[in-house]
N, C-alpha and C positions, 0 to 999 in steps of 0.2 A: 695679406697673409705674411707673417714673418717667416723667414727661412733662409737657407743658404742657396746661392745661385752657383751652378756648376758651369755656366756659360764660358768662363775664362779658362777652364781646364783644357789643356791641349789633348787632342785625341788623334789617333791614327788607325787606319784600317789594317787588320792583319790579313795576310794571304790565307786563303782556305787551305786546309791540309790536303796533301796529295791523296788520290784515290787509294793508293797502296797503303798509306798510313792509316786512312780511315778503315780499311778492311782488316789490316793486320794488327793495328794498335801500336803502342810504343814497343820498340825493340829492346830486349835486354842485352847486356854485354855478352859477347860470344866467348866461348871457352869454358873449361871445367877445371876444377882443382881436386886434388886427392888429399883427403884428411887421413893421415896415418893413424891406425888404431893400435892400442897397446896389445901386447901379446907376442907370441913367438911365431917365427916364420915370415917369409917374404909375402908381399901382396895383400897384407891385411889392412883394410881401410875402407873408406867410403868416398865415392866420387860425387862431387857436388857441382852445381852450376856456379859460375863465378860470383853471382850476386846472392847466393843462398846465405841466409842468416847463420847457418851451421857451418859454413865453409871457414877454414882457418885463415886468419889474416896473414898476408904476406906469403902465402903458398904460391909456387910457380903455376902459371896458367898453362893448362894442357891443350893441345890441339885436339881435333876430333880423333885422329889416329892414335895419339898417345892416351887419350881418355878410354878409347876402346881397348887398347892393349892393357891398360891398368884394370879395366872392368873384367877382363877374362881371367885374371889371376884368382885362384881359389881363395876364399876368405874376403874378397872385395865385394862390397855391395854398392848399389846405385841409390842415391837419395831420392825418396819419393816425395819429400816435402817441397823441393825446389823444381822438380820436373826432370832431373837428370835421368831418372828411371824411365819416364815416358818418352824422352828424346833418344836415349841410347839403347834401351832394350830392344826396340824393333829393329835397329840396325844390327845388333848382335845376333838376334834370333830370326829375323824376318826373312833373310836370304836363304836360310836352311830349307825353307819350304818351296823355293822356286817361284817363278812368276805365275805359273798356272796352278799353284797348290800342290805341285809334285815334289816329292822329296828326292 
């Protein structure tokens, strides 16, 4: 049978991924960015994850504390496309209920 032999192709074994990587999957870059929205008044904008397609290029990366501070301003929203809302909203509102569901 005519064909190509791959016997001469160098191969190497890859180390299996760590259990944590298998369970959690690939990690996205950490941090958030604030996209300023047009309009009047301070605090108007949208908080995005760093790797969100809607995040402005070259915007400074915010730490968790800075992202939470920005999110508390009236007129600022959390992006639901990239997960910023899913990540930051529970932190903003979850502790108001207390650990036993008590206010």
